[in-house]
C-alpha positions as CSV (number, residue, x, y, z in Angstrom):
1,M,56.4,-150.1,-16.7
2,K,54.8,-153.2,-15.2
3,Q,51.2,-154.3,-14.7
4,I,49.2,-156.9,-12.9
5,V,47.3,-159.1,-15.4
6,K,45.4,-162.4,-15.4
7,P,44.5,-164.5,-18.5
8,K,40.8,-165.1,-19.0
9,N,41.5,-168.6,-20.4
10,P,43.3,-171.2,-18.3
11,H,46.7,-170.9,-20.1
12,M,50.1,-170.2,-18.6
13,L,52.2,-168.0,-20.9
14,L,56.0,-167.6,-21.1
15,L,56.7,-164.0,-22.1
16,N,59.8,-162.2,-23.3
17,G,62.5,-161.8,-20.8
18,G,61.6,-165.1,-19.0
19,E,58.5,-163.7,-17.3
20,V,55.6,-166.0,-16.7
21,M,51.9,-165.2,-16.8
22,F,50.3,-167.9,-14.6
23,D,46.9,-169.4,-15.3
24,H,45.8,-169.8,-11.7
25,R,46.6,-166.3,-10.3
26,P,47.3,-162.7,-11.4
27,S,50.9,-162.0,-12.4
28,V,53.1,-159.0,-12.5
29,V,54.6,-158.6,-16.0
30,T,56.4,-156.0,-18.0
31,E,54.2,-154.1,-20.5
32,Q,55.1,-155.6,-23.9
33,D,53.5,-155.8,-27.3
34,Y,52.4,-159.4,-27.0
35,V,50.6,-158.8,-23.7
36,Q,49.0,-155.5,-25.0
37,A,47.8,-157.4,-28.2
38,R,46.1,-160.0,-26.0
39,I,44.6,-157.3,-23.8
40,A,43.1,-155.7,-26.9
41,K,41.7,-159.1,-28.0
42,G,40.1,-159.5,-24.6
43,E,42.2,-162.6,-23.7
44,I,44.0,-160.9,-20.8
45,K,42.5,-158.7,-18.1
46,V,44.5,-155.9,-16.5
47,L,43.9,-155.7,-12.8
48,E,46.3,-152.8,-12.2
49,G,48.7,-150.9,-14.5
50,E,51.5,-148.4,-14.4
51,L,53.5,-150.1,-11.7
52,P,57.2,-149.3,-11.1
53,D,59.7,-151.3,-13.2
54,E,61.2,-152.8,-10.0
55,T,57.9,-154.4,-9.1
56,K,58.4,-158.2,-8.7
57,D,55.9,-161.0,-9.3
58,S,57.5,-163.0,-6.5
59,D,56.5,-160.2,-4.1
60,F,52.9,-160.2,-5.4
61,E,52.7,-164.0,-5.1
62,K,53.6,-163.8,-1.4
63,I,50.8,-161.3,-0.8
64,W,48.4,-163.3,-2.9
65,E,49.1,-166.4,-0.8
66,A,48.7,-164.4,2.4
67,E,45.4,-163.1,1.2
68,K,44.2,-166.6,0.8
69,R,44.4,-166.4,-3.0
70,D,41.8,-163.7,-3.3
71,D,42.7,-161.7,-6.4
72,Q,41.0,-158.5,-5.4
73,K,42.3,-158.4,-1.8
74,A,45.8,-159.3,-3.0
75,V,45.9,-156.5,-5.6
76,K,44.7,-154.0,-3.0
77,A,47.2,-155.2,-0.4
78,F,50.1,-155.2,-2.9
79,L,49.3,-151.7,-4.1
80,A,49.3,-150.6,-0.4
81,S,52.7,-152.2,0.0
82,L,54.1,-150.2,-3.0
83,K,52.9,-146.8,-1.8
84,P,56.0,-146.0,0.4
85,A,58.2,-146.7,-2.7
86,K,56.1,-144.6,-4.9
87,K,56.2,-141.7,-2.4
88,A,60.0,-142.0,-2.2
89,E,60.3,-141.8,-6.0
90,A,58.1,-138.7,-6.1
91,D,60.3,-137.0,-3.5
92,K,63.4,-137.3,-5.6
């Protein structure tokens, strides 16, 4: 499962599996113990959770740029872009 998160402090983090949590924008990352521990400590904010495993940060970044780097608009637009994929999964 993946989630969209953003660190509250300006630190970029390299996560397991080579994923990067950027300091200047929200990032799509795999749920993992390190991230969950930082969420519990209040160091990372979850903007959206329970995303499909195939969700890619590079796809989110494109939408974030298109939404003029507005985090809330980007998350909303990104979720809208995932709905057809979620519906197809439910139909299986």
